N, C-alpha and C positions, 0 to 999 in steps of 0.2 A: 785639703781646703777645709776650713772650719765651717760647720753648719751655722746657719743663721740663728743667732742667739736671742731668745725672748728676754725682755728686761726682767721679768719675774724670775726666770731661771738663772739669769746672771746674778741677781741678788742672792738666790739660794746658794749658788756656787761660792759667792763671796763670803757668805755667813759660814759655810763649811770651811773655807780656808781660814777665816777668822778664828774658828774653833781650833784648827790645827796649829795656827800661829800662837794662840793663847796657851796651848799645852806646853809648847817649847819656851814661851815667854816666862811662864810661871816656873818651869823647870830651870831656866837660865837664871832667873833672879835668885831662887833658892840655892842654886849651885854657886853663884857668885858670893852669896853671904857665907856659905860654908867653905868656900875656896876648894871645893871638890865637886865632881859631877854627881848630882842626886836625881832621883826619879820619884817624885811624890805621887800619891794616889790620884791627884787631880789630873795627871797626865793621861790616865786611862779613861776617865770620864770625858774629858775634852776630845780624846781620840775617837771614842764611840760616837759622840755627837757629830763631830766633823765627818766621820766615815759614813754615817747614816745619811747625812745631807748630800755628801758628794756622790754617794751611791745613786741617789735620786737624780742628781744633776747629770751624772755620766750616763745613766739609763736614758734620760731625756735626749741627750746628745748622741745616743747610740754609739758611744765610745767604748768598745769592747776592752781595750787595754786598761782603762781606768776602772771599769765595772769589775773586772776580774780581780784587780789589785785590791779594791776596797772591800769586796766580799771576803777575800782571804784575810785581809787586815782586821776586819771586824771580828772574825772568829777568834783571832789571836788576842785582840784587846779584851774580849769577853773572858777568855781563858785566864788571862793575867788577873783580872778582877776576881774571878772565881778562886784563884790561888790565894789572893790577898784576903778575901772574906773567909776562906776556909782556914788559913794559917793564923790569922790574927783575930778574927771575930766569930769564928765558929758557925757561920751561916752556911746554909745549903745552896743549891743551885737555883732556887726558886726566883731569885732576883734577876736571873737572865731572861726570863720570859717576856717582861715588858720591853726590854731592848730588842729582842728578836722580833717581837710584834711590830715595833716601830720600824725596824729595818725592812720587814716584809711590806709594810705600808709604803715606805719610801720607794722601794723597788717597783711596786705596783703603780704608784703615782707617776713616777718617771716614765714607766712603760706606756701608760694611758694618755700621757700629755702630748704626744705627737703621733701623727698617722704613719710616720716612717716605719717600714718593716725592719725586723732585726737584721735581715740580710743586707740592709743599707750599710751597716757598719763594716761588712766584709767586702762588698762589691766596690765600695768607694775608698777602701783603705790603700794607702801607698805601701807597697811591699817593703821597701827599705826602711822608711820611717816608722812603720808599724812594728817592724822587727826591733828597731832601736828602742821604741817605747815599751815593747814587751820585755826586752832585756832589762831596761831600767826598772820596770814594774816588778820583775822577778827579784832583782837586787833589793828594791825598796821593801817588798814584802818579805824577802828572805832575811832581812835584818831582824824581823820579829820572830821568825822561825828559829834563828840562832838564839835570840834572847829567851824564847820560850824553852828551848832545849836546856840552857843553863839554869833557868828557873825551876824546871821540872826536876833536875838533878839536885838542886839545892833545897827544894821544897818550899821556896819562897821566891818572890820576884827579884831577880838580879839582872844587871845589864852589862855585858862584856864590852870591851873596847871595839870589838869587831862590829858592833851595832852601828857605831858612828862612822866607821870606814865604809860599810855597806850603804849607810844613809847618804854619804857624800857621793859615792859612785852612782847609785841609783838616781839621786836627785839631779845630777848633771845630765844624765841620759834623758830623764823625763823632761828636763828643761829644754833640751834640744828638740825633743818630740813636740812639746807644747808650742815652741816657737814656730815649728813647721805647720802645726795645726792652727796657729794664730789664736790660741785659746788663752785669753787674759787671766782667767781664773787659775789655771794650772801654772802659768808663768809666775804670777804673784806668789803663790804658795811655795813653789820650789826655790824662788829667789831668796825668800826670807829664810827658808830652811838651811840653805848652804851656810849662811852666816852662823847660825846656831850650832851646826855640826862642827864647824871649825873651832868655835869657842869651847865646846865640850871636849874636843880632842886636846886642846891646849890645857884645859883645867885638869884633865886626867893625867897628862904628862907632867904637869907641875906638881901634882900631888904625889905621883910615883917617885919623882926625884926627891921630894921633901921627906917622904916616909915610905921607903921601899919595903920595909918590913910590915907595913900596914895593909898592903894590897896583895892579892894573889897574882899569879903569873898572867891571868887573863886581863888584868886591869879592869875589873868589874866596877860598874857604877853602883853606888849605894841606892837602893830603892826603898823609899819610905812609904809605909802603908797608912800612916795617920794623916790628918788634914794639915798638920804643920810639920815642917822639916827641922 
């Protein structure tokens, strides 16, 4: 059962999902223009903004599944930005500290916003649906672990086709979990994501068919570090 949702926190959750939707909307538009799947630097900034807000929202809701996923995701988003800054701009890691400070404040704000103890998330969790949600969150976060693995090997951000398959699988499971929780914020975000994931898979396949010699065997997405693609 979903916890009673305060209007202010509902808005926080919606803004977080708006940031997540914006990252894929920008990515989608640039990809359609190029007729191939791209990943601009905007993607990571929108991801960090959305993850920070959703971390606060999920902490307020005492939703352990979403909190763990966003915490792991935030670390990976920051690492990708660090790779971009190091590879293309020669900056150090100093730019990470403001984001880490904001994330800590978000976590603290969500924690202090409700008197519910942390054990509430565990004692009121449905075993089956919590497992479904956790598996979905693992897949959803795992997509960025795979992406980061390929990026670390390449020394620059790249995005393999596995990212989109994991995105689709994790999103469907999280959508089922959110429907059980009756959480409109998570439902809206996952519903939009499914459309974007399908379109990116279609673009990657179209590009590989048109130019098989231009892609490596992993079907990687081109990641652009500049503000324009």
